[in-house]
C-alpha positions in Angstrom: 121.3 139.4 101.5 119.6 141.7 103.8 119.4 140.3 107.2 115.9 140.5 109.1 114.0 138.8 111.8 113.0 135.7 110.1 111.4 132.1 111.3 112.7 128.9 109.6 111.7 125.4 109.5 114.0 122.5 109.3 111.3 120.8 107.3 111.3 123.2 104.7 114.8 123.1 103.8 116.7 120.4 101.5 118.9 118.2 103.1 122.6 117.3 102.3 125.1 114.7 103.3 128.3 116.3 105.3 131.9 115.9 104.5 133.9 113.4 107.0 130.6 111.9 107.9 128.8 108.9 107.3 125.4 108.2 107.6 124.2 111.5 108.1 121.7 113.7 106.4 121.9 117.5 107.8 119.7 120.4 107.1 121.3 124.1 107.3 118.7 126.3 109.0 120.5 129.2 109.9 123.5 130.4 107.8 124.6 133.1 104.9 122.3 131.3 102.6 119.1 131.0 104.5 119.0 134.2 106.1 122.2 136.2 105.8 124.0 135.2 108.7 127.5 136.1 109.2 128.3 135.1 112.7 127.0 131.8 113.2 125.6 128.6 111.6 122.9 126.4 113.0 122.1 122.9 111.4 119.8 119.7 112.2 121.6 116.4 111.6 119.7 113.2 111.5 122.4 110.1 111.8 121.8 106.5 112.0 123.1 104.0 114.6 127.1 103.6 114.9 127.4 106.4 112.3 128.3 110.0 112.7 131.3 112.1 112.5 134.9 110.8 112.2 138.0 112.5 114.1 138.6 116.1 112.8 139.1 119.4 114.1 138.2 123.0 113.1 140.9 125.6 113.7 139.0 128.5 113.4 135.3 127.5 114.7 133.7 126.9 118.1 131.4 124.0 117.9 128.4 122.9 119.8 125.8 120.3 119.6 122.8 119.3 121.4 120.9 115.9 121.4 117.4 116.3 120.3 116.3 112.6 119.8 118.4 109.4 120.7 121.8 108.7 122.2 125.4 109.3 121.2 129.0 109.4 122.2 131.0 112.3 122.0 134.8 112.0 121.8 137.6 114.6 122.6 141.0 115.0 124.2 141.0 111.1 124.8 137.5 111.0 126.6 134.4 109.3 125.5 131.1 110.7 127.0 127.7 109.5 126.5 125.1 112.4 125.4 121.4 111.6 126.3 118.5 113.6 124.9 118.9 117.2 126.4 122.9 117.1 126.6 125.0 119.7 125.1 128.6 119.4 123.8 131.1 122.2 123.6 134.2 121.9 121.2 136.6 124.6 121.4 138.3 125.7 118.2 141.4 123.2 117.3 139.9 120.4 119.1 140.2 116.9 117.6 136.8 115.4 118.1 134.3 112.7 117.1 130.5 111.7 117.4 128.4 108.7 116.6 124.9 107.9 117.5 124.4 104.5 120.0 120.7 104.4 120.0 118.5 101.8 117.5 116.8 105.1 116.5 118.3 107.6 114.3 119.7 110.5 116.4 118.6 114.1 115.8 121.1 116.7 116.7 121.3 120.3 116.7 124.7 121.7 115.8 126.0 125.1 116.2 129.2 126.9 114.5 130.5 130.0 115.2 131.9 131.6 112.8 129.8 129.6 109.8 131.3 126.5 108.4 129.6 126.0 105.0 131.3 123.0 104.3 134.5 124.7 103.8 137.3 122.1 103.4 139.7 125.1 104.7 137.9 125.0 108.0 138.5 121.3 108.5 141.6 119.5 109.3 141.5 115.7 109.6 145.3 114.8 110.7 146.6 116.5 113.8 149.2 119.1 112.7 150.9 120.5 115.9 149.6 124.1 116.6 146.8 123.8 114.0 145.2 121.0 116.4 146.0 122.9 119.9 143.2 124.9 121.4 144.0 128.5 122.1 141.0 128.9 124.4 138.2 127.1 125.9 137.6 123.6 127.4 135.7 120.7 126.1 132.1 120.5 127.8 129.3 117.8 128.0 126.4 118.9 130.1 122.8 118.3 130.5 120.6 121.2 129.9 118.1 120.1 133.0 114.4 121.1 133.3 114.1 122.2 136.6 115.0 126.0 136.6 112.8 128.6 135.0 114.0 131.7 133.4 117.2 132.2 131.4 119.9 129.6 132.3 123.6 130.4 130.8 125.0 127.0 129.7 127.9 127.5 127.3 129.7 131.1 127.4 133.0 132.7 128.3 132.4 131.9 132.1 131.3 128.2 131.7 133.4 126.8 129.3 135.6 129.6 128.0 133.9 130.3 124.8 134.7 133.2 122.9 132.5 133.4 120.1 129.2 131.5 121.2 126.7 131.9 124.0 124.0 129.2 124.5 121.4 129.5 127.4 118.5 127.2 128.1 114.9 129.2 128.3 112.4 128.0 130.4 109.1 130.0 130.4 106.2 129.2 132.8 102.7 129.2 131.1 101.5 132.7 130.7 105.0 134.4 131.3 107.2 136.8 129.3 110.7 137.6 128.8 113.0 139.5 126.3 115.8 139.1 124.0 117.6 142.4 124.5 119.3 144.2 121.9 123.0 142.9 120.8 124.8 145.1 118.4 127.5 143.0 118.0 125.8 139.5 118.1 123.4 137.4 115.9 120.8 135.7 118.0 118.8 132.7 117.5 115.7 131.2 119.2 115.0 127.5 119.1 111.8 126.4 120.5 111.8 122.8 121.6 108.6 122.3 123.6 105.4 124.9 123.8 104.6 127.8 122.0 105.7 131.4 122.1 104.6 134.4 120.7 107.4 136.8 119.7 107.1 140.6 118.9 110.3 142.3 116.8 110.1 145.5 115.5 106.4 145.8 115.3 106.2 142.3 113.7 104.6 139.2 115.2 105.7 135.5 115.1 104.1 132.6 116.3 106.7 129.7 117.4 105.9 126.0 117.5 108.4 123.6 118.4 111.2 122.8 116.1 110.7 126.3 115.1 114.2 129.0 114.9 113.8 132.7 115.2 116.8 134.3 113.8 117.6 137.9 115.2 119.9 140.4 113.2 122.6 142.2 115.0 120.6 145.1 116.8 117.4 143.4 117.1 115.4 142.7 120.1 112.4 140.4 120.7 109.9 140.4 123.6 108.5 136.9 124.1 105.4 135.5 125.9 104.2 132.0 126.4 100.7 131.1 125.7 98.7 131.0 129.2 97.8 127.3 129.0 101.2 125.4 128.8 105.0 126.4 129.5 107.7 126.8 126.8 111.2 125.9 126.4 113.9 126.3 124.1 117.4 127.6 123.7 118.9 131.1 123.1 122.0 131.0 120.6 124.4 134.0 120.2 127.3 134.2 117.8 129.9 136.9 117.4 132.7 137.3 114.7 136.1 136.5 116.3 137.0 140.1 115.7 134.2 141.4 118.1 134.7 141.3 121.8 132.8 138.7 123.7 130.0 140.5 126.3 128.4 138.4 129.0 124.9 136.9 127.8 122.4 139.6 128.6 119.0 138.3 127.7 116.6 139.0 130.5 113.8 137.5 131.9 110.9 139.1 133.6 108.4 136.5 134.5 
């Protein structure tokens, strides 16, 4: 599949029941089969109360999760931490972790895997096995994205969490402002719009992005972003790199 800039909406895709989970319905938004992505996978999961992921680890994948709606508990390294709406969790490769929803309303969770997971059993272990379960890099993080800052705010990357293959930054655009997703020759990029509307320009193409939309940018693509004059917009910039490529600092700029 040729990778091109693409807007994807979770509501347009079929759901599936992920392995090692209960009460969970996932939609794979970004992946090899939807946009030809090879460096990252992004999905949206809906989980009913008291259900979620049983303890497991991904020896060769980094995982991030964002609480869109509802509340949950993230367990890793003997700690259980609450996740409120607006909270991100980062789990390095090899760390055993679990998750369950605690709110009466179903939880909605945005999940990022780098590289793509694709429900491949070879990428998951459910029993601790010495070195296979020990993280080589990175540290577990649970953090609130916050809404006070404007511009591009790094959340999960090499410096904040020791991440090797994933970068996540919050994007906060005041009404009428402009920003830029710069070219990344070794990274695939995804813009997720959470609130407001953003007009994106990519290689002469124009995309109108509404809340819940995902814009996929293949390697080497750049995007100019403009917020509508009447309201601010916010979301997240997600970058994924293959393990064989070097990890560089997040370089997305903001000229607002």
